[in-house]
C-alpha positions as CSV (number, residue, x, y, z in Angstrom):
1,X,3.7,-28.8,27.8
2,X,1.1,-26.1,28.5
3,X,3.7,-23.4,28.5
4,X,5.0,-24.6,25.1
5,X,1.5,-24.5,23.6
6,X,0.9,-21.0,25.0
7,X,4.2,-19.8,23.5
8,X,3.5,-21.4,20.2
9,X,0.0,-19.8,20.1
10,X,1.5,-16.4,20.8
11,X,4.1,-16.7,18.0
12,X,1.6,-18.1,15.5
13,X,-1.0,-15.4,16.4
14,X,1.4,-12.5,16.0
15,X,3.0,-13.7,12.8
16,X,-0.3,-15.0,11.3
17,X,-2.3,-11.9,12.3
18,X,0.2,-9.4,11.0
19,X,0.5,-11.2,7.7
20,X,-3.3,-11.4,7.5
21,X,-3.8,-7.6,7.9
22,X,-0.8,-7.0,5.5
23,X,-2.3,-9.1,2.8
24,X,-5.7,-7.9,3.7
25,X,-4.5,-4.4,2.8
26,X,-3.5,-5.5,-0.7
27,X,-6.7,-7.5,-1.1
28,X,-9.1,-4.7,-0.1
29,X,-7.4,-2.0,-2.2
30,X,-7.3,-4.4,-5.2
31,X,-11.0,-5.0,-4.8
32,X,-11.7,-1.2,-4.6
33,X,-9.6,-0.7,-7.7
34,X,-11.6,-3.3,-9.6
35,X,-8.6,-5.7,-9.9
36,X,-9.4,-9.4,-10.0
37,X,-7.9,-11.4,-7.1
38,X,-7.5,-15.1,-7.9
39,X,-6.4,-16.2,-4.4
40,X,-6.1,-14.8,-0.9
41,X,-3.9,-17.1,1.2
42,X,-2.5,-17.0,4.7
43,X,0.6,-19.2,5.2
44,X,2.7,-21.3,2.8
45,X,2.9,-25.0,2.0
46,X,0.0,-27.4,1.7
47,X,-3.6,-26.1,1.9
48,X,-5.4,-27.1,5.0
49,X,-8.6,-25.2,4.3
50,X,-10.0,-23.3,1.3
51,X,-13.2,-21.8,0.1
52,X,-14.0,-20.6,-3.4
53,X,-15.8,-17.3,-3.5
54,X,-17.5,-15.7,-6.4
55,X,-14.2,-14.5,-7.8
56,X,-11.5,-15.3,-5.2
57,X,-10.3,-18.5,-3.6
58,X,-9.6,-18.1,0.1
59,X,-7.0,-20.4,1.6
60,X,-5.3,-21.2,4.9
61,X,-2.0,-23.0,4.5
62,X,0.1,-25.2,6.8
63,X,3.1,-22.9,7.6
64,X,1.8,-19.6,9.2
65,X,4.9,-17.6,8.3
66,X,3.7,-15.6,5.4
67,X,0.9,-15.3,2.9
68,X,0.0,-13.8,-0.5
69,X,-2.6,-12.2,-2.6
70,X,-2.6,-13.6,-6.2
71,X,-3.9,-11.0,-8.7
72,X,-4.7,-11.5,-12.3
73,X,-1.9,-10.2,-14.4
74,X,0.5,-9.6,-11.5
75,X,3.2,-12.2,-12.3
76,X,2.6,-12.3,-16.0
77,X,0.9,-9.5,-17.9
78,X,-2.6,-10.2,-18.9
79,X,-5.1,-8.4,-21.2
80,X,-8.0,-9.9,-19.3
81,X,-10.5,-7.3,-17.9
82,X,-9.7,-6.5,-14.3
83,X,-6.0,-7.6,-14.5
84,X,-3.4,-5.9,-12.4
85,X,-1.2,-5.1,-15.4
86,X,-4.1,-3.2,-17.1
87,X,-4.8,-1.0,-14.1
88,X,-3.5,2.6,-14.0
89,X,-0.1,3.2,-12.4
90,X,-1.6,5.2,-9.5
91,X,-4.0,2.3,-8.8
92,X,-1.2,-0.3,-9.0
93,X,1.0,1.8,-6.6
94,X,-1.9,2.1,-4.2
95,X,-2.4,-1.7,-4.2
96,X,1.3,-2.4,-3.7
97,X,1.7,0.1,-0.9
98,X,-1.5,-1.0,0.9
99,X,0.1,-3.9,2.8
100,X,2.9,-2.0,4.5
101,X,0.7,1.0,5.0
102,X,-1.9,-1.1,6.9
103,X,0.8,-2.6,9.1
104,X,2.0,0.9,10.0
105,X,-1.4,2.4,10.6
106,X,-2.4,-0.7,12.7
107,X,0.8,-0.4,14.8
108,X,0.3,3.3,15.5
109,X,-3.4,2.8,16.5
110,X,-2.4,-0.1,18.8
111,X,0.5,1.8,20.4
112,X,-1.5,5.0,20.8
113,X,-4.3,3.0,22.5
114,X,-1.8,1.3,24.8
115,X,-0.2,4.6,25.8
116,X,-3.6,6.1,26.3
117,X,-4.7,3.5,28.8
118,X,-1.4,3.0,30.7
119,X,-1.3,6.7,31.8
120,X,2.2,6.4,33.4
121,X,3.5,9.6,31.7
122,X,6.3,11.9,32.8
123,X,5.6,15.6,32.5
124,X,7.9,18.5,31.6
125,X,7.6,20.0,35.1
126,X,10.6,19.8,37.5
127,X,10.0,17.8,40.6
128,X,13.5,18.1,42.2
129,X,17.0,19.1,41.2
130,X,20.0,17.0,42.0
131,X,22.6,18.6,44.3
132,X,25.8,19.6,42.6
133,X,24.4,19.3,39.0
134,X,23.9,22.1,36.5
135,X,20.2,22.7,37.0
136,X,20.6,23.5,40.7
137,X,23.8,25.5,40.2
138,X,22.2,27.8,37.5
139,X,18.9,28.3,39.5
140,X,16.3,25.9,38.1
141,X,13.7,25.2,40.8
142,X,11.1,22.7,41.7
143,X,7.8,23.5,39.9
144,X,9.5,25.0,36.9
145,X,7.9,24.0,33.6
146,X,10.5,23.3,30.9
147,X,9.1,25.0,27.7
148,X,12.1,25.0,25.3
149,X,15.7,24.0,25.0
150,X,17.7,25.7,22.2
151,X,14.3,26.9,20.9
152,X,13.0,23.3,20.5
153,X,9.7,22.7,22.3
154,X,9.8,20.3,25.2
155,X,6.6,18.3,25.5
156,X,7.8,15.0,26.9
157,X,10.8,13.6,28.7
158,X,11.9,12.1,25.4
159,X,12.2,15.6,23.9
160,X,14.3,16.8,26.9
161,X,16.5,13.7,26.7
162,X,17.1,14.1,23.0
163,X,18.2,17.7,23.4
164,X,20.6,16.8,26.2
165,X,21.9,13.8,24.3
166,X,22.7,15.9,21.2
167,X,24.3,18.9,23.0
168,X,27.9,17.6,23.0
169,X,28.5,19.5,26.2
170,X,27.7,22.9,24.7
171,X,25.7,25.6,26.4
172,X,22.0,25.1,26.4
173,X,19.4,27.9,26.3
174,X,16.7,26.6,28.6
175,X,13.3,28.4,28.7
176,X,11.1,27.7,31.8
177,X,7.8,28.9,33.1
178,X,7.7,29.9,36.7
179,X,4.6,31.5,38.3
180,X,3.2,32.3,34.9
181,X,6.5,34.1,34.0
182,X,8.9,32.9,31.3
183,X,12.6,32.8,32.3
184,X,15.6,32.0,30.1
185,X,18.7,30.3,31.4
186,X,22.0,29.6,29.7
187,X,23.2,26.4,31.2
188,X,26.3,24.3,30.5
189,X,25.3,20.6,31.3
190,X,27.1,18.6,33.8
191,X,29.7,16.2,32.2
192,X,30.3,12.7,33.3
193,X,33.0,10.4,31.7
194,X,32.4,6.8,30.9
195,X,34.2,4.0,29.1
196,X,32.6,2.9,25.9
197,X,33.2,-0.7,24.6
198,X,30.3,-1.2,22.2
199,X,28.5,-4.2,23.7
200,X,24.8,-4.7,24.1
201,X,23.6,-7.1,26.7
202,X,20.9,-9.7,26.2
203,X,17.6,-9.4,28.2
204,X,16.3,-12.5,29.9
205,X,12.8,-12.3,31.4
206,X,12.9,-8.5,31.0
207,X,16.1,-8.1,32.9
208,X,19.6,-7.5,31.5
209,X,22.0,-10.5,31.7
210,X,25.8,-10.6,31.3
211,X,25.5,-12.4,27.9
212,X,26.5,-10.2,25.0
213,X,23.6,-9.8,22.6
214,X,25.4,-7.8,19.9
215,X,28.7,-5.9,19.4
216,X,28.7,-2.6,17.6
217,X,30.5,-2.5,14.3
218,X,34.1,-1.1,14.5
219,X,33.7,-0.7,18.3
220,X,36.5,-1.4,20.8
221,X,34.7,-4.7,21.7
222,X,34.7,-5.9,18.1
223,X,38.3,-4.8,17.5
224,X,39.3,-6.6,20.8
225,X,37.7,-9.9,19.8
226,X,34.4,-10.0,21.7
227,X,31.4,-11.4,19.9
228,X,27.7,-12.0,20.4
229,X,27.0,-15.0,22.6
230,X,29.9,-14.4,24.9
231,X,28.9,-14.5,28.6
232,X,30.9,-12.0,30.7
233,X,32.2,-13.6,33.9
234,X,34.7,-11.0,35.1
235,X,35.7,-7.4,34.5
236,X,39.3,-6.6,35.6
237,X,39.2,-9.8,37.7
238,X,36.1,-8.6,39.5
239,X,33.3,-11.3,39.4
240,X,30.2,-9.9,37.6
241,X,28.6,-13.2,36.5
242,X,24.8,-12.8,36.5
243,X,25.0,-9.2,37.6
244,X,24.6,-6.9,34.7
245,X,24.4,-3.7,36.8
246,X,27.8,-4.6,38.4
247,X,29.2,-5.3,34.9
248,X,28.2,-1.9,33.5
249,X,29.4,-0.1,36.6
250,X,32.9,-1.7,36.5
251,X,33.3,-0.9,32.8
252,X,32.2,2.7,33.3
253,X,34.2,3.4,36.4
254,X,37.4,1.5,35.3
255,X,40.4,3.7,36.2
256,X,42.2,2.5,33.1
257,X,40.9,2.4,29.6
258,X,42.4,-1.1,29.1
259,X,39.6,-3.3,30.4
260,X,40.1,-7.1,30.8
261,X,37.0,-9.1,30.0
262,X,36.8,-12.7,31.1
263,X,34.1,-14.5,29.1
264,X,32.7,-17.9,28.6
265,X,32.6,-18.9,24.9
266,X,31.5,-22.4,23.8
267,X,32.3,-23.8,27.3
268,X,35.8,-22.2,27.2
269,X,37.0,-19.4,29.4
270,X,38.8,-16.7,27.5
271,X,40.4,-13.3,28.4
272,X,40.3,-10.3,26.2
273,X,41.9,-6.9,26.8
274,X,39.6,-4.2,25.4
275,X,40.9,-0.7,24.8
276,X,37.8,1.3,25.7
277,X,37.0,4.7,24.3
278,X,36.5,7.7,26.6
279,X,33.1,9.2,26.1
280,X,30.8,11.6,28.0
281,X,27.2,11.8,29.2
282,X,25.6,15.1,29.9
283,X,23.0,15.9,32.5
284,X,20.9,18.9,33.6
285,X,20.4,17.1,36.9
286,X,16.6,17.2,37.3
287,X,13.8,14.8,38.2
288,X,10.5,15.4,36.4
289,X,7.1,15.0,37.9
290,X,4.6,12.3,36.8
291,X,1.8,13.8,34.7
292,X,-1.6,13.8,36.3
293,X,-3.7,10.8,35.2
294,X,-6.7,12.1,33.3
295,X,-8.2,11.6,29.9
296,X,-6.7,14.8,28.4
297,X,-3.2,14.1,29.6
298,X,-3.3,10.5,28.5
299,X,-4.4,11.4,25.0
300,X,-1.8,14.2,24.8
301,X,1.2,12.1,25.9
302,X,0.0,9.1,23.8
303,X,0.0,11.3,20.7
304,X,3.6,12.5,21.2
305,X,4.9,9.1,22.4
306,X,3.4,7.4,19.4
307,X,5.2,9.9,17.1
308,X,8.5,9.1,19.0
309,X,7.7,5.4,18.5
310,X,7.4,5.8,14.7
311,X,10.5,8.0,14.2
312,X,12.6,5.6,16.4
313,X,11.9,2.8,13.9
314,X,12.9,5.1,11.0
315,X,16.0,6.2,12.8
316,X,17.0,2.5,13.4
317,X,16.6,1.9,9.6
318,X,18.8,4.9,8.9
319,X,21.4,3.5,11.3
320,X,21.3,0.2,9.4
321,X,22.0,1.8,6.0
322,X,24.7,4.1,7.4
323,X,26.6,1.2,8.9
324,X,25.9,2.1,12.5
325,X,24.0,-1.2,13.0
326,X,25.7,-4.4,11.9
327,X,23.8,-7.3,10.2
328,X,24.4,-9.5,13.2
329,X,22.2,-7.2,15.2
330,X,19.2,-7.8,12.9
331,X,16.4,-10.1,14.0
332,X,14.4,-12.6,11.9
333,X,11.4,-14.8,12.6
334,X,13.4,-17.0,15.0
335,X,14.6,-14.0,17.1
336,X,11.1,-12.5,17.0
337,X,9.7,-15.7,18.2
338,X,12.1,-15.7,21.2
339,X,11.1,-12.1,22.0
340,X,7.4,-13.0,21.8
341,X,7.9,-16.0,24.1
342,X,9.5,-13.8,26.7
343,X,6.6,-11.3,26.9
344,X,4.8,-11.1,30.2
345,X,1.3,-9.9,30.4
346,X,-1.1,-8.4,27.8
347,X,0.4,-4.9,27.8
348,X,3.9,-6.2,26.9
349,X,2.5,-8.6,24.3
350,X,0.5,-5.8,22.7
351,X,3.6,-3.5,22.7
352,X,5.6,-6.2,20.9
353,X,2.7,-6.7,18.4
354,X,2.8,-3.0,17.6
355,X,6.6,-3.0,17.3
356,X,6.7,-5.9,14.9
357,X,3.9,-4.6,12.9
358,X,5.4,-1.2,12.3
359,X,8.9,-2.7,11.6
360,X,7.3,-5.1,9.1
361,X,5.4,-2.2,7.4
362,X,8.3,0.3,7.2
363,X,10.7,-2.4,6.0
364,X,8.3,-3.7,3.4
365,X,8.1,-0.2,1.9
366,X,11.9,0.1,1.4
367,X,12.7,0.8,-2.3
368,X,14.4,-2.6,-2.8
369,X,13.0,-5.5,-5.0
370,X,11.2,-7.7,-4.4
371,X,9.8,-5.8,-1.4
372,X,6.7,-3.7,-2.1
373,X,8.7,-0.5,-2.0
374,X,10.9,-2.0,-4.8
375,X,7.8,-2.7,-6.9
376,X,6.7,0.9,-6.4
377,X,10.0,2.0,-7.9
378,X,9.5,-0.2,-10.9
379,X,6.0,1.3,-11.4
380,X,7.4,4.8,-11.1
381,X,10.0,4.0,-13.8
382,X,7.2,2.7,-16.0
383,X,5.3,5.9,-15.5
384,X,8.3,8.0,-16.4
385,X,9.1,5.8,-19.5
386,X,5.4,5.7,-20.5
387,X,5.9,2.0,-21.0
388,X,6.6,-1.0,-18.8
389,X,10.0,-2.6,-18.5
390,X,10.5,-5.8,-20.5
391,X,9.2,-8.8,-18.5
392,X,12.5,-10.6,-18.6
393,X,14.3,-7.4,-17.3
394,X,11.8,-7.0,-14.5
395,X,12.0,-10.6,-13.6
396,X,15.8,-10.5,-13.4
397,X,15.6,-7.4,-11.1
398,X,13.1,-9.2,-8.8
399,X,15.2,-12.4,-8.8
400,X,18.4,-10.6,-7.9
401,X,16.7,-8.8,-5.1
402,X,15.0,-12.0,-3.9
403,X,18.4,-13.9,-3.8
404,X,19.9,-11.1,-1.8
405,X,17.0,-11.1,0.7
406,X,17.2,-14.9,1.0
407,X,20.9,-14.7,1.7
408,X,20.3,-12.0,4.3
409,X,17.5,-14.1,5.9
410,X,19.8,-17.1,6.2
411,X,22.5,-14.9,7.9
412,X,19.9,-13.3,10.2
413,X,18.4,-16.6,11.1
414,X,21.8,-18.1,11.8
415,X,22.6,-15.2,14.2
416,X,19.2,-15.6,15.9
417,X,20.0,-19.3,16.6
418,X,23.4,-18.5,17.9
419,X,22.0,-15.9,20.3
420,X,19.4,-18.4,21.6
421,X,21.7,-21.4,22.0
């Protein structure tokens, strides 16, 4: 019972707090722009607490899964002084964008702070080279500082990993610093073959399980009939149940590209023959030193890691719109709740808080009605036309977008429930 209450508090706190700062962003900028705010509410449903201020009613509602700022002239145009519809377009855009912007700024500050205090950073200095791999063969030595790869600066391990990941096996120009001298190497990375099926495994208590969380669109696994929720029991008749490492190893090292998956689906045991794709990983074959723990290093690495954090969210959104991420891999409030429940310790909880906040902010600013980004597009159209859209036209646009989002929310929630149960 205590565990249930703690988990409930964690979920309500994250969702409620992030909605609060989001709506708070709209509220503060509206006040600064002299726009009248009739109500500032957190939650939906029946009001459980309210207080009437000089101009604004402040309310707390029963269901802590949302909130709103009700401004004069926002829903229906009003000629009253201080109405949203009478404010200049730049002011209205500022008000609309404030919510998502606050979520993004908050997330970056929290993530930066978290990275600054953890101090477990990997430097760009070589600790050891792996025997038989490219770095050793071409002459990279312990103590070398990796400065650039293909003329791109290497500040963190993420920078190095990205260059290796995108090289496609082509020759790399690696610039290192050794004894205050700069040396340039032309290195062909070591190539290792693996079998790609397109499954992502579910994490339970921070460890990978053998349950399939998601299946990549158009992947061998999808074409072969595997789906999220399947629990992998055997690979090529080898027992891998409850051993994710063994599962991955047997897929990667299978001598044939036809891989037999034995899975449990809805209390039934099923076999699927998946024709895996042959793909390659590339390696330099180096281990990097841990960065010295001091204030300067912590701030330095926190800055660059926070940048990686932001652009990873943007890249994930790009993947969604280019079809590289399927709808069944999206996560809604139910899925978020499950992830929050599984967090262990303050550091992990704060990390999830930042991740959800930045995802909420970036998503909310997408140019799709009725999201805030969609409202900005309508305001820009109004600025170009020098007059607002007809109210019924704007309402139809918002309703169409709203219906699409509701439909998507139902699908996402359904998939969340399937993943859990």
